[in-house]
N, C-alpha and C positions, 0 to 999 in steps of 0.2 A: 502442532498436529491436535484436529475436533476432536468433541467428546465422543462421536459415533465410531472414529479412526480409533482412538484409543479402546473403545469397547469392543470393535472387531479385534484387538490387538492379544485381548484376553482368549487364552482357549478355549473354545467351548466346553469341555469336561472340568473347566475351574469355574467357569461361567457360572454352569448349571449346579456346581457343587458349593458356591458363595448365594445362591438364589437358596438352595435346599437346607443349608447352615441358617439362612435368615430367616426362613419360614418355619425350622425349626423354634426357633427364639421366639418369633411373634407366636406359636402355638402352645409354649408351655407356659409366655407372660398371660396370653388370653383364658387359661386356667386357672392362673395362680390369683385367688381370692375370687374367684369369679362370684358376678353377685348372684346368681340363680347356678348352684354348681350341677345338677339335676338336669337341669336347660343346656348349661354348654354342654352336657357328656349327649344328651339328643342331638342339639345342632352338628355334632361332630360325629356324628353315628355313619353320616356318609360320604364327609372328609378324608376318615381314615381310612375306609377302603378305598377311595380314587386315588387317596395318595401312594399307596399299596400296588396299584393299577399303573401308573404313572412309574413308578420305581421298578415294577418287577420287569417293565416293556423298553425301560431306559436303552438295554441295549440292540432290541430291534428296531424300536422307534424312537427315534432320538429328534424331538423337536427344535426346532430352529428358537433362535435365542431370543425373538420379538412372542414366540407362540410363548413359550416358558414364563417371560417376564409376565405377561396378558396373565397367563395362570397365579401365579405368584399375587400380582396386586388382587386381585378379586380372592384367593384365600385368605390372604390379609384383612380385607374387608369384609370377609364372613368369620372371620375370627374375632375382631373388633365388636360385633354384632351377637356374637356368643358370650363374649367377656360379660355385655352388659343387660344381653337381650336386645335384640333386635327395636322391641318399643321403648328401649330406655336410653338409647346412645345418647350420651347430653353434648350432643353438636349445637344446641344453643347455647350452652353454659360457655363453651368453647370459644363460639363466635362472640360472644359476650365482651368476653376477657382482651380480646382484639380488637374489637370497634364501638362496644358499648353498647350497641345492640344485639337483638336476637335476630335470625334467620326468622322464623315464624311471624315476630314482628313485623320485618319488612315484607314478608309474603302473606301475607293475613293467613297463614296454615292455623289448624286446631288441631293436627294431631304430627306425631314424631314419623316421621320421611324417610328415613335411614333406610327401612326394610327397601322401600320405594327404588331408593340410589341403588341398592345390591341387586333389587330383580333385574332392574335396568343394565347395571354393570356387567351380570351374568350375560344379556344378550351381547353386551358393547365390547366385552373383552374374550369370550371364550366363542364366539363363532370363528373366530379367526384360527384357534389351534384345532376347531372341527373340521374347519375347510381343509387344514393341512393333512388331515386323516384322511378325509376326504378321498383328498389328490394323492397321497401317497399310498393307503392301502388298496382302497376302490379303484383308482386310476383316472376319475370322471376329470371331466373337463367343459370348458364352455359355461355355456349357462346352469349346468345342473351341479358346479362348483362353486354356485354362490348359490341358488335354489336350495339345495340339501342342508349345508349348516342353517340357513332361516329354517326347513323346515323342523331339523332337530331338537333347535334349539326352543322352537315353538313348543313341541311334543316332547321335549325332558323338561321342561316350565310347568308343563300340562300337569305331569306325572307328578312333579315336585309337591304341586298343591294337593292332589291326590293322598299323597305321602301324608302332607299335614293334616289332611281331615281325618287320614285314619290314626293318624297318632294321636290324634283329641279324644277318639272313641275309645281307643285302648288305653291312655293315663289319664285322660277326664283332667280336673279339678284345676288346680293353679296352674300346673306344670302343661298340661294341657293348651292352657290359656295362654299361657308366656312363650310356647312353641310356636301357635297358630298366629298369634301376635295381631289380629284383624283391626286391634283398637275401636273396635262399635264399627266397623264399615261392611254392610254387608256385601259390598263388591269388590271387598279388598281382593280375592283370590284373581277373578278377572282383570283387573289394574295392574296386579305385578305381572301377569304372562303378558297383558299389552306393553309393560314397558320392559318386558323381555324378547318380545320379536321386535319393536323397536329401534333397542340398542343392536340388536342382530341385524335386523336392515340397513342400519345406517354404518356398521363396521364394512355389512359386502356394499353397498352401495360404493365407501370410500375407498375399498378395496379394487373395485371394477375402473373405478375412475383412473386410480392409479395402473393399472393393467393397459385401461384402453390408450393412455400417454406414452406406455413404455413396451408394452409388447404389441409386435409389427404385424402376427396373425390373427389379433383378436377377432376381428370380424370372420374371420373365417373359421375358429375354432368353433368359436360359439355358433355361427351356423350348421357347422359339420354334427355339433352334440345336438342341434334340434332335427337332424336327418333322422327319416326312419329308417334303420338299416334291417330289415327285415320285414318285408312288407305283408309275408304269409299271416294268418294269424296264428297263435300260437294253438292251444285249449288242446282238441283230442289228437291233433296231427302231432304235436309238441309230445304228447306223453307218448304217442306210438313211438315218436324216435327215441326216445330214453329208453322205451322197454327194448327193442331191439338191439342197443348199444348196448344192456345192460346184458342180453344172453347171448352177444358175442365175447364178453369179457368174461 
C-alpha cells in the first residue's frame, strides 16, 4: 500500500485530530522559553482567534486533508518564528551543523531571511484552503476560483503589514522593533507582500495545471465564469428592484 493510500485509509476526523494535537504540542513548545515572551504573545495574537474560528466552524466547514495539512505546516513555521522572533531564527547555525557552511555564506545574504520564507509560504500554503472556501461557500467557479484566492492573499498580506505598522506605533521600543522585523530594510513590507503574492500565484498556477489535465469541462467552466450573466447595468434599476421586492415582503 502506498503512503497516499495509507493516508486516505485514516478517517478524516482522526487525521484532523492528529494534526490538531501536533499543533498544540508545537504551540506549547514554541512558548516554552521563548526568546522574547512579549513578542511571542504578540505574534500569536492573530493565531489564537484564527485557530478558534477554524475549530468553531469545523462541523459546518470541514476542509480537505490537503488544506488542513497546508494550514498546519504554515502555522508550525509561524510558531518557529514566534519562538525565536522572525529575525533571529538560527537557520544558519542549523545548516552549518549539517554541512559546515551557512546559507548566508553560500547565497551572499546580509540579513536573516526566515521572515521572507514565511511570507512566501503564506501565499504558497494558504491560497489553496482559501480557494476551497470560495468554492464551497461562495460557489465560485472557473477563473474566479483561481483569481479570488490570489486577490485575498494579497489583500490580507497588505492588511498584516498595516497591523505591524500599527503595533509599532502602539508598543514601540524593542517589542515594536522585534515584531516588525525589518532589519533595516526600508522596503521590507513591499518585499513581504510581493513574496506572498508570488507564493499564492504559484499555488494557483499548479492547481490550474492539475485541473486542466484532470477536469474535462475546464475550458467550458472557465469561459462560462467570464460570461456576462446580467447585461443590464445595476445602479438605479437594481436599487428600484430591491425596493419593490422589499415592499412586497
